[in-house]
C-alpha positions, 0 to 999 in steps of 0.5 A: 919524640920524648919532648913531644910526648911531654908536651902532649902529656902537659896539655892533656893534664891541663885539659883534665884539670880545667874540666875538673875545675869547671865541673866543681864550679858548676856543681856549686850554687849560691842563694838566699834562704830562711832557716826552718827549724824542725826540732832541736837538731834538724832543720830545712832551708826555704830558699827565696826562689821557692826550693826547699833545701834538706842539708845532709852535710854542713860545716857547722852544727845545727845549734848555731842556727835559729828559726827564721834566720836568714842565710846566704848559702853556697852548696852542692846538690846531692839529690833533687826531689821535685821542689826539695833538694838534698844538699851539702852546705859548703859555706853559710853566712848569716844575713843582716836582719833589722827591724823597720824604723818609723820615720822620725826627723830627730833620727835623720842625723844619726841614721845618715844619708851617705850614697849607696847603690842598688841595682835593678835586680837588687831588691825582692820580697821573700818569706815576709822580708824586704831584701836588698843587695847593695854596693857601698864605698869604704876604706881599703884594704878593709872597711875602716869603720863599721857602716850602718844600714836602716830602713825608715817607713813613712807611716803617714803615707796612705798609698801603699808603703813608702820607705827610705833606705839609709846608709851611714858611713861614719866618714869612712874613706871611699877607696874600695867598693864593697857589697852587702845584703840586708833583710827587713821583716815587713809581713805585718805591714803587708798583711794590713793592706789590700793587694796589690801593695804599692811599694816605694823605696827612696835612697841616696844614689850619689852625693847629689842625686836620689833614686826611687824604687817602685814596684807592686807586691801581689 
């Protein structure tokens, strides 16, 4: 009887622990957003999905943030109010943000053309930024050298916007897959064109093949 009670107790505890872990997991959310400073010590985060987060707790001081900074966030929800949400920030990483470079043949060697992967849902425009989630190969267990990502614009293209997404691995070993996120400000380019804007992004998918992303911006 004691053995049976012990077994039941262990099973019951495992169920409780599983439920607690499941609840904790479901209470955590991840997303991308942009910082909007409201003062020296107050700010909100405008998420790419349209919601506005009002951080009530964060593991860092507001002095480490700047206006229009792009963030990759993990957070839990404290209270929902229409399209705004009070949250506790659990983790935040600054997203790499780089200016668009005008296409120039003299830059191509240094810019690189190493393979990179972008999924069908790995690109979007938010808050005037063209954003990419990408996968690349590097050394194991850590990237041996720092890789470089850039976006080149063909300024002589008259039908919308034509870009090239470039990756320079600097001859790093291709032993492990890594993920990355990058944002490029393009609002000034979009403002000068009639809507919808046709956007094309070329990139090197493998050592022997290229791909082109095509979509319209309304």
